[in-house]
All heavy atoms as a GROMACS GRO file, in nm:
protein
  465
    1MET      N    1   1.573   5.516  -1.156
    1MET     CA    2   1.680   5.433  -1.102
    1MET      C    3   1.753   5.507  -0.989
    1MET      O    4   1.784   5.447  -0.888
    1MET     CB    5   1.775   5.394  -1.216
    1MET     CG    6   1.886   5.304  -1.173
    1MET     SD    7   1.821   5.142  -1.137
    1MET     CE    8   1.969   5.050  -1.118
    2LYS      N    9   1.778   5.638  -1.012
    2LYS     CA   10   1.848   5.717  -0.911
    2LYS      C   11   1.765   5.728  -0.784
    2LYS      O   12   1.819   5.726  -0.673
    2LYS     CB   13   1.881   5.856  -0.965
    2LYS     CG   14   1.989   5.857  -1.069
    2LYS     CD   15   2.019   5.999  -1.115
    2LYS     CE   16   2.124   6.000  -1.224
    2LYS     NZ   17   2.154   6.137  -1.268
    3LYS      N   18   1.633   5.737  -0.801
    3LYS     CA   19   1.545   5.748  -0.683
    3LYS      C   20   1.549   5.619  -0.601
    3LYS      O   21   1.546   5.623  -0.478
    3LYS     CB   22   1.402   5.778  -0.726
    3LYS     CG   23   1.383   5.917  -0.778
    3LYS     CD   24   1.239   5.943  -0.814
    3LYS     CE   25   1.221   6.083  -0.870
    3LYS     NZ   26   1.082   6.111  -0.904
    4LEU      N   27   1.557   5.504  -0.666
    4LEU     CA   28   1.563   5.376  -0.597
    4LEU      C   29   1.694   5.362  -0.518
    4LEU      O   30   1.694   5.320  -0.403
    4LEU     CB   31   1.550   5.260  -0.698
    4LEU     CG   32   1.555   5.120  -0.639
    4LEU    CD1   33   1.437   5.097  -0.545
    4LEU    CD2   34   1.554   5.017  -0.750
    5ILE      N   35   1.803   5.402  -0.580
    5ILE     CA   36   1.933   5.398  -0.511
    5ILE      C   37   1.933   5.494  -0.394
    5ILE      O   38   1.978   5.459  -0.284
    5ILE     CB   39   2.047   5.429  -0.611
    5ILE    CG1   40   2.057   5.317  -0.714
    5ILE    CG2   41   2.179   5.448  -0.537
    5ILE    CD1   42   2.153   5.347  -0.826
    6LEU      N   43   1.881   5.615  -0.413
    6LEU     CA   44   1.876   5.714  -0.305
    6LEU      C   45   1.789   5.665  -0.190
    6LEU      O   46   1.824   5.679  -0.073
    6LEU     CB   47   1.824   5.848  -0.359
    6LEU     CG   48   1.819   5.962  -0.258
    6LEU    CD1   49   1.959   5.994  -0.207
    6LEU    CD2   50   1.755   6.085  -0.321
    7ALA      N   51   1.677   5.602  -0.221
    7ALA     CA   52   1.588   5.549  -0.117
    7ALA      C   53   1.656   5.435  -0.041
    7ALA      O   54   1.643   5.424   0.082
    7ALA     CB   55   1.458   5.502  -0.179
    8SER      N   56   1.729   5.350  -0.111
    8SER     CA   57   1.799   5.238  -0.046
    8SER      C   58   1.909   5.288   0.046
    8SER      O   59   1.924   5.241   0.159
    8SER     CB   60   1.859   5.145  -0.152
    8SER     OG   61   1.759   5.092  -0.233
    9VAL      N   62   1.986   5.385   0.000
    9VAL     CA   63   2.094   5.440   0.082
    9VAL      C   64   2.035   5.511   0.204
    9VAL      O   65   2.088   5.497   0.316
    9VAL     CB   66   2.182   5.536  -0.002
    9VAL    CG1   67   2.279   5.614   0.087
    9VAL    CG2   68   2.258   5.458  -0.108
   10SER      N   69   1.926   5.583   0.186
   10SER     CA   70   1.862   5.652   0.299
   10SER      C   71   1.809   5.551   0.401
   10SER      O   72   1.822   5.572   0.522
   10SER     CB   73   1.746   5.739   0.248
   10SER     OG   74   1.796   5.838   0.161
   11ALA      N   75   1.750   5.442   0.355
   11ALA     CA   76   1.698   5.340   0.445
   11ALA      C   77   1.811   5.274   0.524
   11ALA      O   78   1.799   5.250   0.644
   11ALA     CB   79   1.619   5.236   0.366
   12LEU      N   80   1.921   5.244   0.456
   12LEU     CA   81   2.036   5.183   0.525
   12LEU      C   82   2.095   5.278   0.630
   12LEU      O   83   2.133   5.237   0.739
   12LEU     CB   84   2.142   5.141   0.425
   12LEU     CG   85   2.109   5.018   0.341
   12LEU    CD1   86   2.215   4.995   0.235
   12LEU    CD2   87   2.097   4.896   0.430
   13ALA      N   88   2.102   5.407   0.596
   13ALA     CA   89   2.155   5.505   0.691
   13ALA      C   90   2.063   5.517   0.812
   13ALA      O   91   2.109   5.524   0.926
   13ALA     CB   92   2.171   5.639   0.622
   14LEU      N   93   1.933   5.516   0.789
   14LEU     CA   94   1.837   5.525   0.899
   14LEU      C   95   1.848   5.403   0.989
   14LEU      O   96   1.846   5.415   1.113
   14LEU     CB   97   1.696   5.539   0.843
   14LEU     CG   98   1.584   5.554   0.947
   14LEU    CD1   99   1.604   5.681   1.027
   14LEU    CD2  100   1.449   5.553   0.879
   15LEU      N  101   1.862   5.285   0.932
   15LEU     CA  102   1.878   5.163   1.012
   15LEU      C  103   2.010   5.165   1.090
   15LEU      O  104   2.016   5.119   1.204
   15LEU     CB  105   1.871   5.040   0.923
   15LEU     CG  106   1.733   5.003   0.868
   15LEU    CD1  107   1.743   4.887   0.771
   15LEU    CD2  108   1.637   4.972   0.981
   16GLY      N  109   2.115   5.217   1.030
   16GLY     CA  110   2.243   5.226   1.099
   16GLY      C  111   2.237   5.319   1.219
   16GLY      O  112   2.290   5.289   1.325
   17VAL      N  113   2.170   5.431   1.204
   17VAL     CA  114   2.156   5.526   1.314
   17VAL      C  115   2.069   5.465   1.423
   17VAL      O  116   2.098   5.478   1.542
   17VAL     CB  117   2.097   5.660   1.264
   17VAL    CG1  118   2.056   5.749   1.380
   17VAL    CG2  119   2.196   5.730   1.175
   18ALA      N  120   1.963   5.395   1.386
   18ALA     CA  121   1.874   5.334   1.484
   18ALA      C  122   1.946   5.224   1.561
   18ALA      O  123   1.923   5.205   1.681
   18ALA     CB  124   1.750   5.279   1.415
   19ALA      N  125   2.034   5.150   1.496
   19ALA     CA  126   2.104   5.040   1.562
   19ALA      C  127   2.210   5.092   1.658
   19ALA      O  128   2.240   5.027   1.758
   19ALA     CB  129   2.169   4.949   1.458
   20CYS      N  130   2.266   5.207   1.633
   20CYS     CA  131   2.375   5.260   1.716
   20CYS      C  132   2.328   5.356   1.823
   20CYS      O  133   2.408   5.404   1.902
   20CYS     CB  134   2.479   5.329   1.628
   20CYS     SG  135   2.565   5.214   1.520
   21SER      N  136   2.200   5.390   1.826
   21SER     CA  137   2.155   5.488   1.924
   21SER      C  138   2.148   5.425   2.062
   21SER      O  139   2.127   5.305   2.077
   21SER     CB  140   2.017   5.542   1.884
   21SER     OG  141   1.921   5.440   1.895
   22ASN      N  142   2.166   5.506   2.165
   22ASN     CA  143   2.164   5.459   2.304
   22ASN      C  144   2.034   5.493   2.375
   22ASN      O  145   2.025   5.483   2.496
   22ASN     CB  146   2.281   5.520   2.381
   22ASN     CG  147   2.413   5.461   2.338
   22ASN    OD1  148   2.418   5.348   2.293
   22ASN    ND2  149   2.520   5.538   2.352
   23SER      N  150   1.933   5.536   2.304
   23SER     CA  151   1.809   5.579   2.370
   23SER      C  152   1.731   5.462   2.428
   23SER      O  153   1.653   5.480   2.520
   23SER     CB  154   1.721   5.655   2.270
   23SER     OG  155   1.685   5.568   2.164
   24GLY      N  156   1.749   5.342   2.380
   24GLY     CA  157   1.672   5.229   2.427
   24GLY      C  158   1.747   5.138   2.522
   24GLY      O  159   1.705   5.027   2.548
   25THR      N  160   1.858   5.184   2.579
   25THR     CA  161   1.936   5.096   2.665
   25THR      C  162   1.871   5.083   2.801
   25THR      O  163   1.804   5.174   2.850
   25THR     CB  164   2.080   5.148   2.683
   25THR    OG1  165   2.074   5.279   2.736
   25THR    CG2  166   2.154   5.147   2.551
   26ASP      N  167   1.893   4.972   2.864
   26ASP     CA  168   1.840   4.944   2.996
   26ASP      C  169   1.937   4.995   3.102
   26ASP      O  170   2.052   4.955   3.105
   26ASP     CB  171   1.820   4.793   3.010
   26ASP     CG  172   1.749   4.756   3.138
   26ASP    OD1  173   1.693   4.845   3.203
   26ASP    OD2  174   1.748   4.635   3.171
   27LYS      N  175   1.891   5.082   3.189
   27LYS     CA  176   1.980   5.141   3.289
   27LYS      C  177   1.958   5.081   3.427
   27LYS      O  178   1.991   5.142   3.528
   27LYS     CB  179   1.959   5.292   3.292
   27LYS     CG  180   2.006   5.361   3.166
   27LYS     CD  181   1.989   5.511   3.175
   27LYS     CE  182   2.053   5.584   3.063
   27LYS     NZ  183   2.010   5.556   2.932
   28THR      N  184   1.902   4.964   3.436
   28THR     CA  185   1.880   4.900   3.566
   28THR      C  186   2.007   4.830   3.611
   28THR      O  187   2.093   4.795   3.531
   28THR     CB  188   1.765   4.798   3.557
   28THR    OG1  189   1.799   4.699   3.461
   28THR    CG2  190   1.636   4.864   3.519
   29THR      N  191   2.018   4.808   3.740
   29THR     CA  192   2.133   4.737   3.794
   29THR      C  193   2.091   4.598   3.837
   29THR      O  194   1.975   4.573   3.865
   29THR     CB  195   2.191   4.812   3.915
   29THR    OG1  196   2.089   4.825   4.013
   29THR    CG2  197   2.242   4.950   3.876
   30THR      N  198   2.186   4.509   3.844
   30THR     CA  199   2.158   4.372   3.887
   30THR      C  200   2.208   4.353   4.029
   30THR      O  201   2.302   4.418   4.074
   30THR     CB  202   2.227   4.270   3.795
   30THR    OG1  203   2.366   4.296   3.795
   30THR    CG2  204   2.173   4.279   3.654
   31GLU      N  205   2.144   4.263   4.100
   31GLU     CA  206   2.181   4.234   4.237
   31GLU      C  207   2.260   4.104   4.239
   31GLU      O  208   2.218   4.004   4.183
   31GLU     CB  209   2.055   4.219   4.322
   31GLU     CG  210   2.082   4.197   4.469
   31GLU     CD  211   1.952   4.186   4.548
   31GLU    OE1  212   1.853   4.247   4.508
   31GLU    OE2  213   1.954   4.116   4.648
   32SER      N  214   2.375   4.108   4.306
   32SER     CA  215   2.457   3.987   4.311
   32SER      C  216   2.402   3.893   4.416
   32SER      O  217   2.340   3.934   4.514
   32SER     CB  218   2.602   4.022   4.342
   32SER     OG  219   2.609   4.083   4.468
   33THR      N  220   2.427   3.765   4.397
   33THR     CA  221   2.383   3.664   4.493
   33THR      C  222   2.500   3.618   4.576
   33THR      O  223   2.614   3.618   4.531
   33THR     CB  224   2.320   3.544   4.419
   33THR    OG1  225   2.419   3.490   4.333
   33THR    CG2  226   2.198   3.587   4.340
   34ASN      N  227   2.472   3.577   4.696
   34ASN     CA  228   2.576   3.528   4.785
   34ASN      C  229   2.590   3.378   4.769
   34ASN      O  230   2.490   3.307   4.757
   34ASN     CB  231   2.542   3.561   4.931
   34ASN     CG  232   2.542   3.710   4.956
   34ASN    OD1  233   2.616   3.782   4.892
   34ASN    ND2  234   2.460   3.756   5.048
   35PRO      N  235   2.712   3.324   4.774
   35PRO     CA  236   2.730   3.179   4.764
   35PRO      C  237   2.679   3.111   4.891
   35PRO      O  238   2.663   3.175   4.994
   35PRO     CB  239   2.882   3.162   4.749
   35PRO     CG  240   2.939   3.286   4.807
   35PRO     CD  241   2.839   3.395   4.785
   36PRO      N  242   2.653   2.981   4.885
   36PRO     CA  243   2.609   2.909   5.004
   36PRO      C  244   2.711   2.922   5.117
   36PRO      O  245   2.831   2.931   5.095
   36PRO     CB  246   2.599   2.764   4.958
   36PRO     CG  247   2.594   2.770   4.811
   36PRO     CD  248   2.660   2.896   4.768
   37ALA      N  249   2.663   2.921   5.240
   37ALA     CA  250   2.750   2.944   5.356
   37ALA      C  251   2.855   2.835   5.371
   37ALA      O  252   2.972   2.862   5.395
   37ALA     CB  253   2.665   2.954   5.481
   38ALA      N  254   2.814   2.709   5.363
   38ALA     CA  255   2.909   2.598   5.383
   38ALA      C  256   2.912   2.512   5.258
   38ALA      O  257   2.823   2.433   5.233
   38ALA     CB  258   2.867   2.515   5.503
   39GLU      N  259   3.015   2.530   5.178
   39GLU     CA  260   3.029   2.449   5.058
   39GLU      C  261   3.113   2.326   5.089
   39GLU      O  262   3.223   2.338   5.142
   39GLU     CB  263   3.093   2.529   4.945
   39GLU     CG  264   3.004   2.636   4.889
   39GLU     CD  265   3.065   2.699   4.765
   39GLU    OE1  266   3.158   2.641   4.707
   39GLU    OE2  267   3.020   2.808   4.728
   40GLN      N  268   3.061   2.210   5.056
   40GLN     CA  269   3.133   2.085   5.078
   40GLN      C  270   3.203   2.046   4.949
   40GLN      O  271   3.141   2.049   4.842
   40GLN     CB  272   3.034   1.974   5.118
   40GLN     CG  273   2.959   2.004   5.247
   40GLN     CD  274   3.050   1.998   5.368
   40GLN    OE1  275   3.144   1.921   5.369
   40GLN    NE2  276   3.022   2.079   5.468
   41PRO      N  277   3.331   2.009   4.954
   41PRO     CA  278   3.398   1.963   4.831
   41PRO      C  279   3.337   1.830   4.786
   41PRO      O  280   3.295   1.748   4.868
   41PRO     CB  281   3.543   1.947   4.873
   41PRO     CG  282   3.541   1.937   5.021
   41PRO     CD  283   3.419   2.010   5.069
   42MET      N  284   3.333   1.812   4.657
   42MET     CA  285   3.275   1.689   4.603
   42MET      C  286   3.372   1.572   4.623
   42MET      O  287   3.491   1.586   4.604
   42MET     CB  288   3.245   1.705   4.454
   42MET     CG  289   3.133   1.803   4.426
   42MET     SD  290   3.096   1.816   4.252
   42MET     CE  291   3.048   1.651   4.214
   43LYS      N  292   3.317   1.459   4.662
   43LYS     CA  293   3.398   1.338   4.680
   43LYS      C  294   3.374   1.248   4.559
   43LYS      O  295   3.263   1.242   4.507
   43LYS     CB  296   3.356   1.265   4.807
   43LYS     CG  297   3.382   1.345   4.932
   43LYS     CD  298   3.337   1.269   5.054
   43LYS     CE  299   3.361   1.353   5.179
   43LYS     NZ  300   3.310   1.287   5.299
   44PRO      N  301   3.478   1.178   4.512
   44PRO     CA  302   3.457   1.088   4.398
   44PRO      C  303   3.366   0.974   4.438
   44PRO      O  304   3.366   0.927   4.552
   44PRO     CB  305   3.598   1.039   4.364
   44PRO     CG  306   3.680   1.066   4.485
   44PRO     CD  307   3.616   1.181   4.556
   45ALA      N  308   3.286   0.929   4.344
   45ALA     CA  309   3.192   0.820   4.369
   45ALA      C  310   3.270   0.690   4.385
   45ALA      O  311   3.366   0.662   4.314
   45ALA     CB  312   3.094   0.808   4.253
   46ALA      N  313   3.227   0.609   4.481
   46ALA     CA  314   3.290   0.479   4.504
   46ALA      C  315   3.242   0.382   4.398
   46ALA      O  316   3.124   0.382   4.361
   46ALA     CB  317   3.255   0.428   4.643
   47PRO      N  318   3.329   0.298   4.342
   47PRO     CA  319   3.284   0.201   4.243
   47PRO      C  320   3.186   0.102   4.305
   47PRO      O  321   3.201   0.061   4.420
   47PRO     CB  322   3.412   0.131   4.197
   47PRO     CG  323   3.516   0.167   4.297
   47PRO     CD  324   3.472   0.290   4.368
   48ALA      N  325   3.086   0.063   4.228
   48ALA     CA  326   2.982  -0.026   4.278
   48ALA      C  327   3.036  -0.169   4.291
   48ALA      O  328   3.002  -0.241   4.384
   48ALA     CB  329   2.862  -0.022   4.185
   49ASP      N  330   3.121  -0.211   4.197
   49ASP     CA  331   3.169  -0.349   4.196
   49ASP      C  332   3.321  -0.347   4.213
   49ASP      O  333   3.392  -0.295   4.129
   49ASP     CB  334   3.130  -0.417   4.065
   49ASP     CG  335   3.162  -0.565   4.065
   49ASP    OD1  336   3.199  -0.618   4.172
   49ASP    OD2  337   3.148  -0.628   3.958
   50LYS      N  338   3.370  -0.406   4.319
   50LYS     CA  339   3.515  -0.406   4.347
   50LYS      C  340   3.591  -0.507   4.261
   50LYS      O  341   3.711  -0.503   4.254
   50LYS     CB  342   3.540  -0.438   4.495
   50LYS     CG  343   3.475  -0.343   4.591
   50LYS     CD  344   3.562  -0.223   4.612
   50LYS     CE  345   3.499  -0.136   4.720
   50LYS     NZ  346   3.556  -0.010   4.736
   51SER      N  347   3.520  -0.600   4.195
   51SER     CA  348   3.589  -0.704   4.118
   51SER      C  349   3.633  -0.655   3.980
   51SER      O  350   3.712  -0.721   3.915
   51SER     CB  351   3.498  -0.827   4.102
   51SER     OG  352   3.385  -0.792   4.025
   52THR      N  353   3.581  -0.542   3.934
   52THR     CA  354   3.622  -0.492   3.803
   52THR      C  355   3.754  -0.418   3.813
   52THR      O  356   3.785  -0.357   3.914
   52THR     CB  357   3.514  -0.398   3.745
   52THR    OG1  358   3.498  -0.290   3.833
   52THR    CG2  359   3.383  -0.470   3.726
   53LYS      N  360   3.832  -0.423   3.707
   53LYS     CA  361   3.958  -0.350   3.706
   53LYS      C  362   3.948  -0.237   3.604
   53LYS      O  363   3.867  -0.242   3.512
   53LYS     CB  364   4.075  -0.443   3.675
   53LYS     CG  365   4.070  -0.509   3.541
   53LYS     CD  366   4.192  -0.598   3.523
   53LYS     CE  367   4.197  -0.649   3.379
   53LYS     NZ  368   4.318  -0.724   3.354
   54PRO      N  369   4.028  -0.135   3.617
   54PRO     CA  370   4.019  -0.022   3.525
   54PRO      C  371   4.059  -0.061   3.383
   54PRO      O  372   4.128  -0.159   3.361
   54PRO     CB  373   4.116   0.081   3.583
   54PRO     CG  374   4.198   0.008   3.683
   54PRO     CD  375   4.125  -0.116   3.722
   55ALA      N  376   4.010   0.017   3.289
   55ALA     CA  377   4.040  -0.008   3.148
   55ALA      C  378   4.188   0.012   3.122
   55ALA      O  379   4.255   0.095   3.182
   55ALA     CB  380   3.959   0.086   3.060
   56GLU      N  381   4.243  -0.066   3.031
   56GLU     CA  382   4.384  -0.058   2.996
   56GLU      C  383   4.395  -0.013   2.850
   56GLU      O  384   4.312  -0.046   2.767
   56GLU     CB  385   4.452  -0.194   3.013
   56GLU     CG  386   4.452  -0.243   3.156
   56GLU     CD  387   4.513  -0.382   3.172
   56GLU    OE1  388   4.562  -0.436   3.071
   56GLU    OE2  389   4.510  -0.433   3.283
   57PRO      N  390   4.501   0.061   2.816
   57PRO     CA  391   4.517   0.105   2.678
   57PRO      C  392   4.550  -0.012   2.586
   57PRO      O  393   4.596  -0.117   2.629
   57PRO     CB  394   4.634   0.204   2.685
   57PRO     CG  395   4.707   0.169   2.811
   57PRO     CD  396   4.604   0.112   2.904
   58ALA      N  397   4.524   0.008   2.459
   58ALA     CA  398   4.553  -0.095   2.359
   58ALA      C  399   4.703  -0.119   2.351
   58ALA      O  400   4.783  -0.030   2.383
   58ALA     CB  401   4.499  -0.052   2.223
   59PRO      N  402   4.746  -0.238   2.310
   59PRO     CA  403   4.890  -0.264   2.298
   59PRO      C  404   4.954  -0.171   2.196
   59PRO      O  405   4.893  -0.131   2.098
   59PRO     CB  406   4.898  -0.409   2.252
   59PRO     CG  407   4.760  -0.451   2.218
   59PRO     CD  408   4.665  -0.352   2.276
   60ALA      N  409   5.081  -0.137   2.219
   60ALA     CA  410   5.151  -0.041   2.134
   60ALA      C  411   5.201  -0.103   2.003
   60ALA      O  412   5.232  -0.031   1.909
   60ALA     CB  413   5.269   0.018   2.210
   61THR      N  414   5.208  -0.235   1.994
   61THR     CA  415   5.259  -0.298   1.872
   61THR      C  416   5.148  -0.302   1.767
   61THR      O  417   5.037  -0.341   1.795
   61THR     CB  418   5.307  -0.441   1.900
   61THR    OG1  419   5.199  -0.515   1.959
   61THR    CG2  420   5.425  -0.441   1.996
   62PRO      N  421   5.178  -0.262   1.643
   62PRO     CA  422   5.074  -0.265   1.539
   62PRO      C  423   5.047  -0.408   1.494
   62PRO      O  424   5.130  -0.497   1.507
   62PRO     CB  425   5.136  -0.182   1.426
   62PRO     CG  426   5.282  -0.189   1.449
   62PRO     CD  427   5.302  -0.204   1.598
   63ALA      N  428   4.930  -0.429   1.440
   63ALA     CA  429   4.893  -0.560   1.388
   63ALA      C  430   4.976  -0.590   1.263
   63ALA      O  431   5.011  -0.500   1.187
   63ALA     CB  432   4.744  -0.560   1.355
   64PRO      N  433   5.008  -0.717   1.240
   64PRO     CA  434   5.086  -0.750   1.120
   64PRO      C  435   5.006  -0.724   0.992
   64PRO      O  436   4.884  -0.734   0.991
   64PRO     CB  437   5.115  -0.899   1.136
   64PRO     CG  438   5.013  -0.949   1.231
   64PRO     CD  439   4.976  -0.834   1.319
   65ALA      N  440   5.078  -0.687   0.887
   65ALA     CA  441   5.013  -0.658   0.759
   65ALA      C  442   4.962  -0.787   0.697
   65ALA      O  443   5.026  -0.893   0.709
   65ALA     CB  444   5.112  -0.590   0.665
   66PRO      N  445   4.845  -0.782   0.633
   66PRO     CA  446   4.793  -0.904   0.570
   66PRO      C  447   4.880  -0.948   0.451
   66PRO      O  448   4.935  -0.864   0.379
   66PRO     CB  449   4.653  -0.865   0.526
   66PRO     CG  450   4.653  -0.716   0.518
   66PRO     CD  451   4.756  -0.669   0.616
   67ALA      N  452   4.891  -1.078   0.433
   67ALA     CA  453   4.972  -1.131   0.321
   67ALA      C  454   4.895  -1.112   0.191
   67ALA      O  455   4.775  -1.130   0.185
   67ALA     CB  456   5.002  -1.279   0.344
   68GLN      N  457   4.971  -1.081   0.085
   68GLN     CA  458   4.904  -1.062  -0.046
   68GLN      C  459   4.942  -1.168  -0.142
   68GLN      O  460   5.041  -1.220  -0.160
   68GLN     CB  461   4.941  -0.925  -0.101
   68GLN     CG  462   4.881  -0.815  -0.019
   68GLN     CD  463   4.914  -0.679  -0.078
   68GLN    OE1  464   4.989  -0.666  -0.174
   68GLN    NE2  465   4.858  -0.576  -0.020
   0.00000   0.00000   0.00000
């Protein structure tokens, strides 16, 4: 039983050291990209149908309670 516990603790310690080591880190650098030269601001889309009106919120008065 003691050997099993010792083996488990040793394995966990080995995994902890392997996870924290810096030997496998990537030391390459990244190159930044330049933004497009002429950025145009976005314009809102024009509505397709001029006869429609915007949505309106529901009325603020609650519905009457049903009679019992």
